[in-house]
C-alpha positions in Angstrom: -29.6 -54.0 -14.8 -28.7 -56.8 -12.4 -28.5 -54.4 -9.5 -32.1 -53.3 -10.1 -33.2 -56.9 -10.2 -31.4 -57.6 -6.8 -33.1 -54.5 -5.3 -36.5 -55.7 -6.4 -35.9 -59.1 -4.9 -34.8 -57.5 -1.6 -37.9 -55.2 -1.6 -40.2 -58.1 -2.3 -38.5 -60.2 0.5 -38.8 -57.4 3.0 -42.4 -56.6 2.0 -43.3 -60.2 2.8 -41.0 -61.1 5.7 -41.4 -58.1 7.9 -45.3 -58.3 8.1 -45.0 -62.0 8.6 -42.6 -61.5 11.6 -44.8 -58.8 13.1 -47.9 -61.0 12.7 -46.0 -63.9 14.3 -45.1 -61.8 17.4 -48.6 -60.3 17.7 -50.2 -63.8 17.6 -47.6 -65.2 20.0 -48.3 -62.4 22.5 -52.1 -62.8 22.1 -51.8 -66.6 22.8 -49.6 -66.0 25.8 -52.0 -63.5 27.2 -55.0 -65.8 26.6 -53.3 -68.8 28.3 -52.4 -66.6 31.3 -56.0 -65.4 31.6 -57.3 -69.0 31.4 -54.8 -70.1 34.1 -56.0 -67.2 36.3 -59.6 -68.3 35.8 -58.7 -71.9 36.7 -60.0 -73.2 33.4 -56.6 -74.4 32.3 
């Protein structure tokens, strides 16, 4: 019974953490690209 509870906690953790990490890297990449474009344009 305890093993099932632990597995549910891990599943919940991975179902929340993995998308958050992916979203973080996507946003980080998008911001880096946007800053680079602004620098190329001379705006920044």
